[in-house]
C-alpha positions as CSV (number, residue, x, y, z in Angstrom):
1,M,-21.4,10.5,-5.3
2,T,-18.4,12.0,-3.5
3,T,-15.0,10.6,-4.2
4,D,-13.5,8.4,-1.5
5,V,-10.0,9.9,-1.4
6,L,-8.4,6.9,0.3
7,S,-9.9,4.6,-2.3
8,D,-8.6,6.8,-5.0
9,V,-5.1,6.7,-3.5
10,L,-5.3,3.0,-3.0
11,R,-5.9,2.5,-6.7
12,T,-2.7,4.4,-7.5
13,L,-0.7,1.8,-5.6
14,R,-0.7,-0.7,-8.5
15,A,0.1,-3.4,-6.0
16,T,1.6,-6.7,-7.1
17,G,2.4,-9.6,-4.8
18,T,2.6,-13.2,-4.1
19,V,3.2,-15.9,-1.5
20,Y,6.9,-16.9,-1.8
21,F,7.6,-19.3,1.1
22,C,5.5,-21.8,2.9
23,D,7.4,-24.6,4.5
24,Q,8.1,-26.8,7.6
25,L,11.1,-25.6,9.5
26,D,12.9,-27.7,12.1
27,P,15.0,-25.9,14.8
28,P,17.4,-24.4,15.0
29,W,16.5,-22.2,12.1
30,E,16.4,-18.5,11.0
31,K,15.2,-16.5,8.1
32,R,16.5,-13.0,7.2
33,Y,14.5,-10.5,5.2
34,S,15.9,-7.2,3.8
35,G,12.5,-5.7,3.1
36,D,13.8,-4.8,-0.3
37,D,11.0,-6.8,-1.9
38,G,8.4,-4.4,-0.5
39,A,5.9,-4.9,2.2
40,S,5.9,-8.4,3.6
41,F,3.8,-10.6,5.8
42,H,4.3,-13.8,7.8
43,Q,1.7,-16.0,9.4
44,I,2.6,-18.8,11.8
45,R,0.5,-21.6,10.5
46,R,2.0,-24.0,13.1
47,G,4.5,-23.8,15.9
48,S,6.1,-20.6,17.0
49,C,9.0,-18.3,16.3
50,R,10.7,-15.1,17.3
51,L,10.6,-11.9,15.3
52,E,13.5,-9.4,15.6
53,S,13.6,-6.0,13.8
54,D,15.6,-2.9,14.7
55,G,15.4,-3.5,18.5
56,L,11.9,-4.9,18.4
57,V,11.4,-8.5,19.7
58,E,8.1,-10.3,19.4
59,H,7.1,-13.8,20.2
60,L,4.8,-15.2,17.5
61,G,2.6,-18.2,18.2
62,P,0.3,-20.4,16.2
63,G,-2.1,-18.3,14.0
64,D,-0.3,-14.9,14.7
65,L,0.2,-12.6,11.7
66,V,2.9,-9.9,11.3
67,F,3.0,-7.3,8.6
68,M,6.3,-5.4,7.9
69,A,6.5,-2.2,6.0
70,P,8.4,-1.8,2.8
71,G,12.2,-1.6,3.5
72,R,11.8,-2.9,7.1
73,A,14.6,-5.5,7.6
74,H,13.7,-8.3,10.0
75,L,14.7,-11.7,11.2
76,L,12.5,-14.8,12.0
77,R,14.1,-17.5,14.1
78,S,13.2,-20.6,16.0
79,E,12.6,-20.4,19.8
80,S,12.4,-23.9,21.2
81,T,13.0,-27.5,20.3
82,T,10.2,-28.8,22.5
83,S,7.0,-30.4,21.2
84,D,3.8,-28.2,21.0
85,A,0.3,-29.2,22.0
86,S,-0.3,-30.8,18.6
87,G,2.7,-33.1,19.0
88,H,4.9,-31.4,16.4
89,A,8.5,-31.6,17.7
90,G,9.2,-27.8,17.6
91,D,8.7,-27.5,13.9
92,T,7.2,-24.4,12.4
93,L,5.0,-23.9,9.3
94,L,5.2,-20.4,7.9
95,L,3.1,-18.7,5.2
96,C,5.0,-15.8,3.9
97,G,4.5,-13.2,1.1
98,Y,5.3,-9.9,-0.2
99,C,3.7,-7.0,-2.1
100,T,5.5,-4.3,-4.1
101,F,4.0,-0.9,-5.2
102,D,4.6,1.5,-8.1
103,N,6.8,3.9,-6.2
104,M,7.3,6.0,-9.3
105,L,3.9,7.7,-8.9
106,G,4.8,9.0,-5.4
107,T,1.6,7.8,-3.7
108,P,1.1,9.7,-0.5
109,L,-0.1,6.4,1.1
110,S,3.6,5.5,1.5
111,E,3.4,7.8,4.5
112,L,0.6,5.6,6.1
113,F,2.5,2.2,6.3
114,P,2.8,1.2,9.9
115,E,6.3,-0.1,10.4
116,V,5.1,-3.3,12.0
117,I,1.6,-4.7,12.6
118,V,1.2,-7.8,14.8
119,I,-2.3,-9.4,14.7
120,R,-2.6,-12.1,17.4
121,D,-4.5,-15.3,16.6
122,Q,-7.3,-14.4,19.0
123,H,-7.9,-11.1,17.2
124,L,-7.6,-12.7,13.9
125,Q,-10.3,-15.2,14.7
126,S,-12.7,-12.2,15.0
127,L,-11.7,-11.0,11.5
128,G,-13.4,-13.7,9.5
129,W,-12.6,-12.3,6.1
130,L,-8.9,-11.8,6.9
131,K,-8.6,-15.3,8.3
132,A,-10.4,-16.8,5.3
133,I,-8.0,-15.1,2.9
134,L,-5.0,-16.5,4.8
135,D,-6.5,-20.0,5.0
136,Q,-7.3,-19.9,1.3
137,L,-3.8,-18.6,0.4
138,S,-2.2,-21.5,2.3
139,R,-4.5,-24.1,0.6
140,E,-3.9,-22.7,-2.8
141,Y,-0.1,-22.5,-2.4
142,L,0.1,-26.0,-1.1
143,S,-2.2,-27.5,-3.7
144,M,-0.3,-26.1,-6.7
145,R,-3.4,-26.6,-8.9
146,P,-3.7,-25.1,-12.4
147,G,-4.3,-21.4,-12.0
148,T,-2.8,-21.4,-8.5
149,E,-0.3,-18.6,-9.3
150,I,-2.8,-16.0,-10.5
151,V,-5.2,-16.8,-7.6
152,V,-2.4,-16.5,-5.0
153,N,-1.1,-13.2,-6.5
154,R,-4.6,-11.5,-6.5
155,M,-5.4,-12.7,-3.0
156,T,-2.1,-11.4,-1.7
157,E,-2.8,-8.0,-3.2
158,V,-6.2,-7.9,-1.5
159,L,-4.7,-9.0,1.8
160,I,-2.1,-6.2,1.8
161,V,-4.8,-3.5,0.9
162,E,-7.1,-4.8,3.6
163,L,-4.2,-4.6,6.2
164,I,-3.6,-1.0,5.2
165,R,-7.3,-0.2,5.4
166,M,-7.6,-1.8,8.8
167,N,-4.8,0.3,10.2
168,F,-5.9,3.5,8.5
169,G,-6.4,6.1,11.2
170,Q,-4.1,4.4,13.7
171,Q,-1.1,6.3,12.4
172,G,-2.6,9.6,13.6
173,D,0.4,11.8,12.7
174,A,0.5,10.9,9.0
175,P,-0.3,13.9,6.9
176,L,-3.0,12.3,4.8
177,I,-4.9,11.1,7.8
178,K,-4.8,14.5,9.5
179,A,-6.0,16.1,6.2
180,L,-8.9,13.7,5.8
181,A,-10.0,14.3,9.4
182,D,-10.3,18.1,8.7
183,K,-13.7,19.1,7.3
184,Y,-12.3,21.9,5.1
185,I,-9.2,20.1,3.7
186,S,-11.1,16.8,3.3
187,K,-13.6,18.6,1.1
188,A,-10.8,20.2,-0.9
189,L,-9.2,16.9,-1.5
190,Q,-12.4,15.4,-2.6
191,R,-12.8,18.3,-5.2
192,L,-9.3,17.7,-6.5
193,H,-9.7,14.0,-6.8
194,Q,-13.1,14.4,-8.5
195,H,-11.9,16.8,-11.1
196,P,-8.1,16.9,-11.3
197,E,-8.5,18.3,-14.9
198,K,-10.1,21.5,-13.6
199,S,-8.2,24.8,-13.7
200,W,-8.0,25.0,-10.0
201,S,-6.7,28.2,-8.2
202,L,-6.2,28.8,-4.5
203,E,-9.0,31.4,-4.6
204,L,-11.5,29.0,-6.3
205,L,-10.8,26.0,-4.0
206,A,-10.7,28.2,-0.9
207,A,-14.1,29.7,-1.7
208,D,-15.5,26.3,-2.5
209,V,-14.7,25.0,1.0
210,G,-15.6,28.2,2.8
211,L,-12.1,29.7,3.8
212,S,-10.1,32.7,2.8
213,R,-7.3,32.2,0.3
214,A,-4.5,32.8,2.9
215,A,-6.2,30.6,5.5
216,F,-6.8,27.8,3.0
217,A,-3.3,27.8,1.6
218,K,-1.8,27.7,5.2
219,R,-4.2,25.0,6.4
220,F,-3.6,22.8,3.3
221,K,0.1,22.9,3.5
222,T,0.1,22.3,7.3
223,L,-2.2,19.2,7.1
224,V,-1.3,17.7,3.7
225,G,2.4,18.4,4.0
226,Q,2.8,20.2,0.7
227,P,1.3,23.2,-1.1
228,M,-2.1,22.7,-2.9
229,F,-0.5,23.1,-6.4
230,D,2.2,20.5,-5.6
231,Y,-0.4,18.1,-4.4
232,L,-2.5,18.7,-7.5
233,T,0.4,18.1,-9.9
234,Q,1.3,14.9,-8.0
235,L,-2.4,13.8,-8.3
236,R,-2.5,14.6,-12.0
237,M,0.7,12.6,-12.6
238,Q,-0.7,9.6,-10.6
239,Q,-3.9,9.6,-12.7
240,A,-1.9,10.1,-15.9
241,G,0.2,7.1,-14.9
242,Q,-2.9,5.0,-14.5
243,L,-4.3,6.0,-17.8
244,L,-0.9,5.3,-19.5
245,A,-0.7,1.8,-17.9
246,E,-4.4,0.8,-18.3
247,T,-5.5,2.4,-21.5
248,D,-4.3,2.9,-25.1
249,L,-5.4,6.6,-25.1
250,P,-3.2,8.8,-27.2
251,L,-0.9,11.1,-25.3
252,Y,-2.9,14.3,-26.1
253,E,-6.1,12.7,-24.6
254,V,-4.2,11.6,-21.5
255,A,-2.9,15.1,-21.1
256,N,-6.3,16.6,-21.6
257,R,-7.9,14.3,-19.0
258,V,-5.5,15.4,-16.3
259,G,-5.7,19.1,-17.0
260,Y,-3.1,19.9,-19.7
261,E,-4.1,21.7,-22.9
262,S,-1.0,20.5,-24.7
263,D,0.8,17.2,-24.6
264,L,4.2,19.1,-24.7
265,A,3.4,20.8,-21.3
266,F,2.2,17.5,-19.9
267,T,5.3,15.6,-21.1
268,R,7.6,18.2,-19.5
269,T,5.9,18.0,-16.2
270,F,5.6,14.2,-16.2
271,K,9.3,13.8,-17.0
272,K,10.3,16.3,-14.3
273,R,8.3,14.4,-11.7
274,L,9.0,10.8,-12.7
275,G,12.2,11.1,-14.5
276,V,10.9,9.5,-17.8
277,T,8.7,10.6,-20.6
278,P,5.1,9.4,-20.7
279,T,5.9,7.3,-23.7
280,L,8.8,5.5,-22.0
281,Y,6.8,5.1,-18.8
282,R,4.0,3.3,-20.8
283,K,6.6,1.0,-22.4
284,Q,8.2,0.2,-19.0
285,I,4.9,-0.5,-17.2
286,S,3.6,-2.8,-19.9
287,K,6.6,-5.2,-19.7
């Protein structure tokens, strides 16, 4: 079974999220979001509003969903005080949430986040799974039943990942997308993700995919955006981070599983890349 590189990258995100605001707003009103909490989304459950962000202006009507990339500051504000078709006097019901990611691991998927995604209600109606998640999120949050917090958090994480998957390939200039579309480099990435612990060389990987060493090295750097060894080291550190966070394996075993014969060499590389030792990283991530 070949490794799905995108799925492998998605696993390194270590996404955590929740719904943080769902309320009825009477005009005039406005809500500002710095984007510092990570990726965010807003669905207009009832009424309408105006989205403003760095020169972008969008009218959002009932059922519309907007996704904002991490760090993207934006403003939502009321548009009208007139009654809508349902008889609500201009009030708006919003379902909002955010999702943060483990940026320490340097996931290349950070390059794939569209700055803004607007999914209109008409389109959302055809995406039954996505609409069902949003409807259930709204019901769960408003019910506040026992266990609501954990259900809402897990569903929010799924929602964000699904939005990323849905838009994968639409950002055609992103390095990872271009690389996965190339038959040679895609195969190379699969090999690296399948066996990051292997003693890879440019010659070995180039021969595996059917290119000369020089042609492969140039093609990899051009499409992926970094040399093969840099990508491999980043991949190893990502997988090491997962092992440190999700298992109790001793340090030498983690090092061995990601291609290091000594935990000293592994620790040196890990600290250089992430700024902390593996031991300290494990303590921080477990808090």
